[in-house]
C-alpha positions in Angstrom: 46.6 121.3 56.1 47.0 117.8 55.3 44.3 115.7 53.6 43.5 112.5 54.4 43.5 109.4 52.3 39.9 109.2 52.6 39.4 112.3 51.5 42.1 112.6 48.7 40.6 109.3 46.8 37.5 110.9 46.9 38.7 114.0 45.3 40.7 112.2 42.9 38.1 109.1 42.2 35.3 112.6 41.9 37.4 114.2 39.2 39.0 111.4 37.2 34.9 110.5 37.2 33.5 113.9 36.1 36.5 114.0 33.5 34.9 110.9 31.8 31.7 111.8 32.2 32.7 114.9 29.9 34.1 113.4 27.1 31.7 110.6 27.0 29.0 113.5 26.1 31.3 113.4 23.0 31.0 109.9 22.6 29.3 110.2 19.4 31.5 112.5 17.4 34.9 110.6 18.8 33.5 107.3 17.6 32.5 109.1 14.0 35.8 110.4 14.3 37.1 106.7 14.5 34.4 105.1 11.9 36.7 107.6 9.0 39.6 105.4 10.1 38.6 102.1 11.4 35.7 101.8 9.1 34.6 99.3 11.3 31.8 100.6 13.4 31.8 98.3 16.5 35.9 98.5 16.9 35.2 102.5 17.1 32.8 101.8 19.5 35.0 99.5 21.8 38.1 101.8 21.1 36.0 105.2 22.1 35.0 103.8 25.6 38.8 103.2 25.9 39.6 106.9 24.8 37.2 108.4 26.8 38.3 106.0 30.1 41.4 107.4 30.2 41.0 109.8 33.2 39.7 106.7 34.9 42.6 104.3 34.3 44.6 107.5 35.4 42.2 107.8 38.4 43.1 104.1 39.1 46.9 104.6 39.0 47.2 107.5 41.9 45.2 105.9 44.2 46.8 102.5 43.6 50.4 103.3 42.5 51.5 99.8 43.8 48.4 97.6 43.3 48.0 98.0 39.6 45.2 99.0 38.2 44.0 95.7 36.5 44.1 94.6 40.2 42.4 97.6 41.5 39.8 97.3 39.0 38.3 94.2 39.8 39.8 92.4 36.6 42.5 89.7 38.3 39.2 87.6 39.3 38.4 84.5 38.0 37.1 84.9 34.5 35.9 81.0 34.6 34.3 81.5 38.3 32.5 84.8 36.9 30.9 83.5 34.1 30.1 80.8 35.8 28.3 82.0 38.4 26.9 84.6 36.0 25.4 81.5 34.0 24.0 80.0 37.3 21.9 83.6 38.4 21.2 84.3 35.0 19.2 81.1 34.3 15.9 82.1 35.0 15.7 84.7 32.8 17.8 82.0 30.0 15.1 80.3 30.7 12.2 82.2 30.4 13.2 83.8 27.1 13.3 80.3 25.5 9.9 79.1 26.6 7.8 82.6 26.8 9.6 85.4 24.8 10.1 85.1 20.8 13.8 85.8 19.2 14.2 89.5 18.3 14.7 89.3 14.6 15.4 92.5 13.9 18.5 93.3 16.0 21.9 92.7 14.5 25.2 90.7 15.5 27.0 94.1 15.6 24.6 95.7 17.9 23.6 92.8 19.7 26.9 92.4 21.3 27.9 96.2 21.3 24.8 95.9 23.9 25.5 93.3 25.6 29.0 92.1 26.0 30.7 95.9 25.3 28.5 97.4 27.3 28.2 95.4 30.5 31.9 95.9 30.6 32.7 99.1 30.2 29.9 100.1 32.5 30.7 97.1 35.3 34.6 98.4 34.7 33.6 102.0 34.7 30.8 102.5 37.5 31.4 99.6 39.6 35.4 99.2 39.4 35.9 102.4 39.7 33.5 105.0 40.9 31.9 103.0 43.4 35.1 100.1 43.9 37.6 102.9 44.5 35.6 104.3 47.4 34.3 101.7 49.2 37.1 99.8 49.2 39.4 102.9 49.5 38.2 105.0 51.3 35.7 105.1 55.3 32.5 105.6 53.2 30.4 102.7 53.7 28.4 100.5 50.8 25.8 103.3 50.6 27.2 106.3 50.2 29.8 104.7 47.9 27.3 103.1 45.6 24.6 106.0 45.8 26.2 108.6 43.4 26.9 106.1 41.4 23.7 104.6 41.0 22.0 108.3 40.6 24.2 108.4 37.7 24.3 105.3 36.0 20.2 105.0 36.4 19.9 109.0 35.0 21.8 107.6 31.8 19.1 105.2 31.0 16.1 107.8 30.9 17.3 108.2 27.1 14.8 104.9 26.5 11.1 106.7 27.0 9.9 110.3 26.7 7.1 109.2 28.8 7.5 110.6 32.5 5.9 107.6 34.3 8.3 105.1 32.1 11.3 107.2 33.1 10.5 107.2 36.6 10.2 103.4 36.5 13.5 103.1 34.6 15.9 105.2 36.2 14.0 103.6 39.6 15.1 100.1 38.4 18.8 100.6 36.9 19.4 102.8 40.3 18.4 99.8 42.2 20.4 97.3 39.5 23.6 99.7 39.9 22.8 98.6 43.6 23.1 94.7 42.8 26.3 95.0 40.4 28.0 96.4 43.2 26.7 94.3 45.9 27.6 91.1 43.8 31.1 93.2 42.9 31.7 93.6 46.7 30.6 89.7 48.0 32.5 87.8 45.5 35.7 89.3 46.6 36.3 92.1 44.3 36.1 90.0 41.3 34.1 92.3 39.2 33.8 89.3 36.4 31.5 88.3 38.3 29.0 91.8 37.9 30.4 91.8 34.1 29.3 88.5 33.0 25.9 88.8 35.0 25.7 92.5 33.6 26.4 91.0 29.9 23.7 87.5 30.0 21.1 90.0 31.6 21.4 92.4 28.6 21.4 89.6 26.3 18.9 87.7 27.4 16.8 90.9 27.5 17.3 91.6 23.8 18.0 88.3 22.2 15.0 87.0 23.5 13.0 90.4 22.2 12.0 90.4 26.1 11.2 94.6 25.9 13.2 97.9 24.0 13.6 99.7 27.3 15.0 99.0 30.4 11.7 98.7 32.3 10.0 95.8 30.4 6.7 94.1 30.9 5.6 91.8 33.4 6.8 88.7 33.0 9.5 90.3 31.9 10.1 91.7 35.2 9.3 88.1 36.8 12.6 86.8 35.4 14.8 89.6 36.1 13.4 89.9 39.9 14.0 85.5 39.8 17.4 86.3 38.4 18.3 89.1 40.8 16.5 87.3 44.0 18.7 84.0 43.2 21.7 85.4 43.0 21.2 87.1 46.4 20.0 84.3 48.4 22.5 81.7 46.6 25.1 84.0 47.2 24.1 84.2 50.9 23.6 80.6 51.3 26.9 80.2 49.6 29.1 82.5 52.5 27.1 81.2 55.1 28.2 77.3 54.3 31.7 78.4 53.7 31.5 80.8 57.3 31.9 83.5 55.5 31.1 86.8 56.7 29.0 88.9 54.3 31.6 92.6 53.4 28.3 94.5 53.2 26.3 94.4 56.8 25.7 96.4 59.5 29.4 97.9 60.4 29.8 98.4 56.4 26.8 100.1 55.6 27.7 103.8 56.4 30.8 104.5 57.2 33.5 102.0 58.2 36.0 102.0 61.0 39.3 102.2 58.8 39.9 102.4 55.1 40.1 98.7 53.2 
């Protein structure tokens, strides 16, 4: 029986991501082994992320042999555009952090870099660039089915931040919606992964640097600022595309199933 392009891509994505996730379970032991070699915790952290991501890079290559891994994951997009838009989008959180919240004096520079720049880059690369991006761009799956599985995994991956069931539910819902938001940004900005990478990174940076909260949930003021950032990014994107007579990529025709593979 001949396997269609949509099914074959789905199979490659699921197998590749499953292998990555299994390797992710050994993140700690792999990093500790690398620590003995590099004697640099941050370098070992970065190398570990790339090592466990090998199945994802192989999967991307299998799906996009002609296009190439770099472009297929959205990394060929304009870097300056990505960081400029992200600074604009996150300005409500940055301003709120400066005027409302104090600095987090307990966090080290290595931890700050690991939890902001590295985490933002790797999570967007693997979850949005690969898991969501390949399913939405290379198959007939619409936005909702393409993002759902990844958003569930992404949300579940942040549950370690609390043992309280109510806070865990709140963390899951917020990180699930965060995954949807970053995937939407990725899609609407012409699959330029630098937009969600830097938006994610700067949101994490303000959250940690200004001591918003020690979990993803946060308090009232923190969530007002986060909500303002997300709302501003969405409104700006929609207005920008309308003024430039560009159709939204996520619309009623691309929500569930598309008529043809992208």
